[in-house]
C-alpha positions in Angstrom: 109.9 99.6 137.7 111.3 102.9 139.0 108.7 104.7 137.0 106.0 103.0 139.0 107.7 103.8 142.3 108.0 107.5 141.2 104.3 107.4 140.3 103.4 105.9 143.6 105.4 108.6 145.4 103.8 111.4 143.4 100.3 110.0 144.1 101.0 109.7 147.8 102.4 113.3 148.0 99.5 114.7 146.0 97.0 112.7 148.2 95.6 110.7 145.3 94.5 108.0 147.6 92.7 105.9 145.0 95.7 105.9 142.6 98.0 105.1 145.5 96.0 102.1 146.5 95.8 100.9 142.9 99.6 101.1 142.6 100.2 99.3 145.9 97.8 96.5 144.9 99.6 96.3 141.6 102.9 95.7 143.3 101.3 93.3 145.8 99.3 91.2 143.4 101.7 91.4 140.4 100.8 91.5 136.7 97.7 89.6 135.7 97.0 89.6 131.9 93.4 89.5 130.9 92.2 87.3 128.1 88.5 88.0 128.0 88.6 90.3 125.0 88.9 89.2 121.4 88.3 91.0 118.1 86.1 89.5 115.4 86.7 89.6 111.7 85.4 93.1 111.4 87.7 94.4 114.2 84.9 94.8 116.8 85.5 93.5 120.3 83.8 90.3 121.3 83.0 90.2 125.0 80.7 87.2 125.5 82.1 83.8 126.4 80.2 81.8 123.8 81.2 84.3 121.0 84.8 84.3 122.2 85.0 80.5 122.0 83.3 80.4 118.6 85.7 83.1 117.4 88.8 81.1 118.5 87.3 77.9 117.0 86.8 79.7 113.6 90.2 81.3 113.8 92.1 78.0 114.4 90.0 76.1 111.9 91.0 78.6 109.2 94.6 78.8 110.5 95.0 75.0 110.5 92.8 74.6 107.4 90.8 71.8 109.0 87.9 70.5 106.9 84.7 69.1 108.4 84.3 71.5 111.2 81.2 73.6 111.1 81.7 77.3 111.3 79.9 78.8 114.3 78.4 82.1 113.6 78.0 84.9 116.2 
């Protein structure tokens, strides 16, 4: 946490206004993890909602070894 305060202080002294505002908003809004990126079987990022849902469906059907669920292809 003190690293972020030092970074904010440095950005303010160096007049990096954009970075200063980003740091302040980070403190004000808190940490918000993003969950909109998933990797497919080949390691490429999947960014579209439909493909993300199908990737999770395929992942959990393989993980839980559920039979009778159709595999949805990208």
